Each structure stands twice: as structure tokens, then as C-alpha cells.
N, C-alpha and C positions, 0 to 999 in steps of 0.2 A: 808715373811713379816707378821707381826702380825697385826690383825685388831685393829684400833684405835677407840673404841666405848665406850660409857658410860656404867656403870654397869647396869642401868635400861634397856638400849637397849639390852645389852648382855643377861640379864635374859629373856627378851621377845623373843629373837631369839632362845634361848636354851630351850624353853618350849617343853616338850616331848609329843608326840602323844600317847594317851592311846591305849590299845589293843581294837580291835573291840568288839562290844557288844556281849556277849555270849562266848568270847574266853578268857581264863585265861592266862594273861601274867606272865612272870617270871622276876626275878632280875638277871641282868648281871653286874658284877663288876670285877675290875682288877687293875693292877698297871703298870705304865711305869718305866722302870729301866734305870737309867743313868742321871737323873736330877742333875745338879751340886748342891752341898750344898748351901743353902740359896736362892734357886729359889723361888720367891713368887708364891702364888696360882694364877691360871688363866692364866699363861703364855702359856699354851697349851690347846687344846680341844680334846676330844674324840668324834668321829663321827661313828655311826653305820648306814650303808646304806643297805637296803634290796636289795639282788640281784634280778635283773629283774625290779627294780623300786618300787615305793610305799613308805613305811615307811623310814623315815630318822630321827634318834635320835641324839642329841648332848648334851654334858655336859662338864663343865670345869674340868680340872685336878688340884687337890689341890697341896700344897707345898710338900707333901710326894709322889706325883706321882699317887695318887689313883683317880679312877673315878667309877661312878656307874650309871646304868640305871634301873629304876623301871618299872614293868609292860610291858615288851617287848613281843610283839606277836611272836609266833613260826615262824620259817622260817630260810632261809640261808641269812647271813649278811656278809659284809665286814667291819671290824673295821679299821678305819683310825685315826691315831694320827696327828692332824693338828698342824704342826710346822715345824721345820727344816727337810727337806728331806721326811717328811710325811710317816713314816713306816706304813704298814697295814698287816692284817691277816684275814683269813676267820673264821667265827663263826657260828656254827649250834645251833639254839635255839630250844629246844624241850619243849613241854607243860609239866608243872609241875616239871621241873628240873632246879633249879637256877644254874647259872654259877658264881662262885666266885673267880676263880683262873687264869683269863686271865693275861698274862704277855707279854709286848712288850719292846724290848730292843731299846733304842734310840742310834743314832749315837753319836760320841764324841761331847760334847758341852762345851763351856766356857761361864760362866755367866758374864754379863757386866752391867754397870749402867752409864747412861748419865744424866748430870745435868747442871745447869747454875751457873756461878761463884756466890758465895755467898749462894748457896743452892737453892732448889726449883725444881719444875717440868720443863720440856722442855717449851720453850716459846709458847704462843698461840696468834694468831691474834684475835682481838676483833670484834664482830658483834653480831647481835641479834641471839638468839637461841643457840643451842649447837655447839660448834666450835671444829673441830679436831685439834690435836696438829700440830705444825709446823713440816715440814719434816726434818728428819735427817736419811740418809741412809749410811751404811758402806759397805766397801768391803774388803776382805782379798785376797791378791795376793801372791802366793808362790814365794819366791826368786828363780830366775833361771828358772821360767816358770813352767808349769804344772797346775794341778787343783787348782782353787781358789773358793771363795765364793762371790757372788754379792748380793746387795740389802737386807741387814739385817736392819730392821727398829725397833728401840726401841719403847716400849709402851709409852703412853703419860706421865706416871710417871717415866720414865727413864730406866727400866730394859730391857735387851735383852739377847738372847741366840745365840751365834755365833757358827755355826756348822763348824767343821774342815773336810776338804776333807778326805774321808775315803774309805776303801775297805770293802765289806761285805762278810763274810764267814759264811754261814748258818745264825744263830741268832746273831753272833758276828760282831762288827764293829772295824776295825783296822785303827786308824788315820794315815794319810800320814805325818810322822814325817818330820820335817824341820823347816824352817823359813818363816814367812809370814809378809808382809807389810800390815798394817791395816790403812785405811784412810777413811775420809768421802767423799762420792761422791755426796752427796746432803746435803745442810745446810739451815736452815731458814734464810730469808733475815734479815740483820742487826746483824748477829752473825758470829763469827769466832771460829775455834778450838783453845782453850787456852792450854789444856794439855791432854795427853792420856797416861795412865800408866798401867802396869801389875805388881803388887808388886812393886819392886824397879827398874823396867825396864821402861825407857822413850821410849814409842812406837813412838814418833815423831823423834827419833834419832836412834833407834834400832828396828829390826824386832821382831815379836812375835815368840818365839821358842816353838815348839810343840814336846813333847817327852813323852814316856811311863815311869812311870804311869802319867796320866794327872794331872796337878797342880790344886789344889783347889782354887787358887787365882782368883780374878775378874779383868776384864778390867774396868778402871774408866776413863770416858771421861768428860771433863769440857768445856763448851762453854762460851764465853765472848761476850758482846755487842761490836760492832765496835765503833770507835770513832765518825764516821759520824752520825749526828742526823738524825732521821727518820721523815717522813711526812705521812699524810693521803692520800690514794687514794680511793675515794668513787664514787659511781654512782648507776645506776639502770638499770636492764635488763627488757625490756618491752616485751609484747606479749609472755610470757611463756605459753606454752600449759597446759591445765588442766590435772591433773593426770587421767589415765585410770585404771579401775579396783579398787581393794582395796589397792594397794600399791602406796604410794606417793614417787616419785623419789627423790633422794638426789641431790640437785642442789647446785653447788659450783661455786665461782669465784676464780680464781687463777692468780697469778702474778709470772713469773719465768724468769730467765736468766741463761746463762752458761758463766763462765769465764774459759779461758784456760791459764794455768800458769805452771811453772816448779815446780814439787812437790819436796820439800827438801829431802824427804826420798829416792826416787829412782833417782832424778836428771833428770827426764824426764817430758815432757808435759803431763798434765792430764786435763780433763774437770771436773769442779765442778758446780753443779747446785744449784742455790739459789732460794728458792720459798716461797711463802706465800699463804695461802688458807683459805677461810671462806665460811660458808653456807650463801646462799641468804635468806633474809627475805621473808615473804609471798608476799610482793609487789615488789620483785625483787631487793630491795636495798642491797648494800654491802658496807663494810668499811674495807679496809685493812690498818693496822697501822704499824708504825715503818719501813716504806719503805725507804731504803737508796738510794742516787743518783745512777743512772745507766740506762741502756737500757733494757727494759723488753718486754715480750709478755703477754698480758692480755687475759685470756680465760674464758668464761662463757658458760652456756648451749646453744647450737645451734648457737653460735657466732663464726665467724672466729677469728683466733688469731689476736689480735689487738696490733700493736707495740706502745709502750708508753715510752717516755723519762722522767725520774723522776729527778727533781732537788732538790732545798732546800725549795720549797713552796708546800703547799697542793694542790692536784689535786681533784677537786670535780665536781659534776653535770655531770659526764660522763653518757651518755645515749645511749643505742643502742638496737636494736630489736633482739629478739631470733628467728625471722622467719628462719626456718630451711634451712640451706645451707650445703650441704655435706662438711665435713671437709676433705681437701686434705690429702693424705697419706704422710705427711712430719713431721719430728720431730722438736723439739724446736731449735736445733742448726741451721737447715736449715732456719727456719723462722727468726731467729735472723740475720743470715748472709745475707739473702735477704732484710730484713727491714733496717738493719744498716751496709752497706758496710763500710769497713775500709777506712778512708780518708787519702790519701798519705800526708806525711809531706810537708810543704812549704820549699823549699831548695833554696839556693843562686844560682846565675847564674853559678858559677864555682863549680857545684856539682859533686860528684863522682857517678859512675854508676856501678851497678852490673847487669851482663847479665847471666842468668842461663837457661840451658836446661836439659831435663831429658833423660837418656839413660837406657834402660833395657836390661838385659842379655837375648839374644834371645833363649838361651838353657834352660831357666827356664820359666815355665808356671806360670804367675801371676794370682792372684785371679781376676776374672772378676768383674768390677765395682769398681774402686777406683780413687781417686784424689791425686796428690802430691801437697805439699804446701811448700813455703819458707817463714819463719817468721824472721824478723829482730828485735832484741832487743838491748837495751843499759841499763846496770845496772838493768836487769830484766824488764824494761819497754818496752812495745810493741811500736815499731816505725812504722812498716809496715808489711803487710802480703799479699802474692800473691798466687793464685792457679796456679800451673804450667800447661802449655798447653800440647797438645798431644806430642807423641814421636818426639824428635829432634826439635820441635818448640821452640822458645826462648821468654822469657819475661825479662823485665828489671825493676830495681828499682833505682830511683835517691835519693841520700842521701847527707847530709852535710858531710864534712870531719870529721873523728873521728874514735873511736874504737867501734866495733859492734860484737855481737854474731849472727851467722846465724844458724837457726834451720830448718832442712828440715824433713818432716814426711808425712805419708800417712794416709788418711781416707777411709776406706772401705765404700761402699754404695750399694744401690740397683741398678736396671738396669738403672734408669734415674738419679741416684745420688740425689734423693730427701731426703734421710735419711743418711747423712754422719755419720760414727761411730767415736769412740774415736781415738786419735792420736796413731800411732804405726809406727814401722820401722823407728825409728828416728836417725838422724845423725846431728852433729854440727861442726861448724868451726868458730874460732875467727879470725877477720880481723881488720886491721887498714887501713883506706882509706885516701888518700890525695885528695886535691881539684882538680877536673878535671880528676882524675884517672878513668879508666874503668877496672873492674875486671870481667873476664869471668870464669864461673863455669860450670861443669857438675854434675848433681845429678845422680849418677850411682846406679841403683837399681838391685840387684841380689837376688831374692827371698825376704827374710826379712832383708837382709844386705844392708844398705844405706851408701853411701860415698859421701861427697862433695869434688870434685876434682878441683883444680885450673888449668885451661888450659892456661890462659894468663893474664897478667896485664900490662897496658901501660898508 
């Protein structure tokens, strides 16, 4: 993930420490090999950290892959290339001997660019002071399973470098050839994915094919505003503790939600996070703009995740204290499920009933800590969803007569299931229910293989 910071802040962070008084420093320079053609300057950084602690030097890498450090004190260092997979190498700096031939080979990378329909940078939420770009995160998943890439975040002006899963042989990187589905796993609130292409390949319909030699083409992503009009969500955080020491902490307010839906590329359920984030003003004020209707969790420094339902009217004058309360170890999905449980649909007296139980193959050891779910959809719209009880216990869902798709899946989680993971081990069954009918199902789970089996209908 690349840092999203202003140029002025970057220059301040990358200021180099001079050699100690009386010690003559030297020049250290080199080049990274493997930047895709057209990569803009500053997409990666070079970092020299003195072994044993002490001196840390940083500088930006230019569009030709070159970097340089001036006046480096003698010593043993580790050179890190800050970017995808972060390759590193040891460097010995001796007094009076410049080093000008450092070379670091990068893993295979594909250059990409994200923009908004009509051109321009990625969207930014408005507030006082410098505002970070809205979140856009991508993942690449290998077709058929295997290694993939998570959380590639474009820079505020759109460029990104997508690393391909690779094997390293000495100083060489060999990409794992094959096909990869590329999709956004996080988007800014109020925007949807409009198009994603690689040359003449539509990546929303076809996977990204990786082969040797690597293609010089770029991935182009276009976001479009949703049709729903957005509103303001604003307020103030009180009682923010004064900064300690010389560093002022970066304090943000964020609003986020997760939507689980069938991904058209893979035909399976995926979680997509939508978020907006702004820096707080000095008095704790924040103003999030363009927030579309939905159920969100509002997070601010020292403040518990606050559930917030957004409609078509502005929400203002929110006010809460930052009096520190330890944040529980739960993720956004768990907070949303707890704050906004799914409301079962109102059904007529002669409703149909689905009864489901879970059965696991006793000869297969399952991963400890997981929940099974049954989701009911009609024309891709969510009708109901139930978390399945323990082994052989039953749960029921009452529905109006009609046709439905049943989707069962697993979410892995920690010991107390406060952090459920992404949907996996999915199976589906299409059913048509008559009024008053009872359909009994077993969700049979054998390792990663899930089956919905009808045991009776009456």
C-alpha cells in the first residue's frame, strides 16, 4: 500500500540526516530494475537503515528507477525498496568511497491508473486542512486458487503498481503465470466501478492473463458516481487529548460500511467496503460529503464505533467525546452485523418454511473458529440471512411463496468469532416454494466442499 501524502509532507519526511560532525559522509546511489515503462516518479522509495539502529535515510525513486543519498555516514546498512514485496540488500559504506552502482531487481509489476469518469484524480472528501484521497483498494486472485495479491492502493492522483505473485531465484523473479481476477475490495462512498480494462481485455468479464514476457500495457480503472444523491455528515469530537512531544498525531473521522453481494466475475459472494475519511479540524470538527443512503459505522479518535443510518437528509451537529475507551478487538463487519441485524421479511399466514441444519464430515478436521450462514436472495436482492447453529441443530426461515436462490457459505473467525472473515466454501441451490410448503435441507460440509441437500419437502 502506498502512502497517500502531500508532496510537502513527503519532502519533510524524507529529509536526510547529515553525517556526524567530524565524519566525512559519502554518496550512495543506484537503480531499481523492473519498473514498468511510464511509471511516474515517486511511486516507490529507497530506505537505508543502519544495522543496529540509529541512522535512517529515505529518498524517492525517480521515473527511471534511480535513487541517491548524499553524505551517508560509514557503517553497515540495509537498503529497502519501499513498495510491492519490499526487496532489500545489505550495503557497507566506507569512509571516502562513494557507492554508485547499487542495483535492486523488482518483482514483476504491472502499471495501472485509476480515475473518475470524465477524468481527474480520485475523489476526495472535503474538510478543513489536507484531506487524504478516498479509499480504493484492489485485489488479484489467481483463477483456480493459489497465491494472490491483496490491498494494492492507488496513489491520490491515480497510478498504482500491481505485483504479480512470483518465485524468487537469486536476484531473478519469475511471475506465476496464469489468470487472475482483479476486483476492487474497497471503494469510496458514492462511487461504483464503471470499467476496468487491460489493453483490449475487459477485466470485468475476463481475467487478467499473465505470461512471459510481461506485457507493457497498463490496467485502466474508471469509477463513476452512483445515481443516489449524497448528503453531508458532520459533527465534532470533543475532549481530544493534547499532543505529547514534538509530533502531532494525525486524527481522522471515517465512515464505512460493507456490502456482501455476488461478484459477476467469479459468481461468488464477496465483501466490498465503502468508506470516506477526513482529517479533523483543530477544534475536532469534521464534514463528510457525498454520503449515499445506507448503514455505516462512524469512527473517530478514541471513540467507539458509532452506528449511523444515513438517508436523504444531511446529518449535522453530531457530537461525542474522545474520552479514551479501549476499542474492542472486532472488525467492521462484526460491528455492522451487531448494530444492524437483518430484519426478517413480513410474510403472509400461509408462508413457506425452509428448515436447515449443518452436518460436517467427521473424518475431516475443520478450521477452528467458523460460522456457517444461509442467505436467501431473489433476483440478487437480499431477502433474509441466518447464521447457522451448531452441529445438527436446526434453524428456520419463513418466506412468501416464490422462487429463491439459497446461498450457503462459511466465515472464518477468531476464537470468539468477533472478527468474521470473507465468505468462502460457498454452495447454492435454486428453489421454488409453494404457500404452506416446508423444505428441509442439510448443509453438508466436507472440508472446503459445501453441498445443500434437500432431505424432504411437504
